[in-house]
C-alpha positions, 0 to 999 in steps of 0.5 A: 612807979613814976610812969604809972602815973604820966599816962592821960590816955585812956583804953577804949573797948569797942565791940563791932558787929557779929556779921553785915548788919547795920552796925547801930541796929544792935550797937549803942550810940556812945559806940559812935561818939567813942569812935569820933574822937578817936583816932587810934585803934588797935584791930585785929585786921586794919581793912574790915576796921577801917571799913566799921569804922567808916560804917559807923562815922562816915565823915571821919578821916582813914588818912589820920587814923593810927593803926596797930594790927594784934593778931597770933603773928603780931610779936609780943615784945611790940605790944608796950609800943601800942599803948605810948599814944595813951603817955601823949594823952591820946585815946585808943579804941581797939576793936574785935574782928566781930563781938567784943575785944578781950573775948575770945580775943587778943585784945586780952593782951594789951589790956592786960598792959593798960593795966599795967601802965595805969591807964583807965580801961573803959569798956563799952556795951556791944554784943558777945555770941557767947553770951547771947547764945548762953543767954537763949539757950536756957541751959545752966546760966548761973554757971559756964565753961568756955572752952573755945576752939576742941582739938583739930585731932579726931580722938583729942576732940573726941575726948575733950566732948566727953571731958566736958560732958562729964563735968556738965552731969557732975557740976550741973555747968553748961559747957560752950565751945565753939569751930572755925565756922566751915568745919561746923558740920564737921563736929556736929557730927560729932558731937550727934557720934559721942554724946548721950541721948539725952544730953542736951545741945543748944547751936545757935546761930547766925547770931544778930543776923536775919538767919540767925537760927538758935535751939536747943535739944537733947542729941537724940531728938537733933540727930532726926533733925541735922541743919546745915551750918557750913561757914555759918557763926556758930556758937554750941553749949552742952549741958548733961 
């Protein structure tokens, strides 16, 4: 299709920090260079995106930025218009609220459209809580599944936990999942009640921050020393 050969701008997937630390402590200088040369952005939250851009490039003109918001309220029909600047020769940057765009993040739909329209997609290096937690867990990094958020309903969540444990035990596959930070403690209680005593559980909280906490133990050991995870961004991993 002709339209696939007309696009000249590139789509950059720009990782952000996982918390309130200095961006260049955990991000490479290549991200600063891309942000300083890019004025068009697709972001989850405009306020936090502008703050992040200002931290990376304080002299960059904020009024000169063109920002489209992509979140759960965005109409799917509007997504193609987000990429129109590429057809005019402008680069676009996608910014997640935290971590890497396209991983547990709505940016993936725009990336799919970019490929369809022949726009070059360039992922930049940066922190992903999912992969950093897996690296530090000591659990199987050769075979793993990220399950996202578990069901809110207590009975459905219990079934999901048991299924993950069964699959992990049968297939020797690490299971990763997460919860809204203010519900972490409730989820941990359910995990300790539901999982077998010898199942390994890794809790990875506040990754890359000064308060970082990553520990892997059997469920029986966790019951002796339950951490406070309230409002702390956390990834859970288990291996039966």
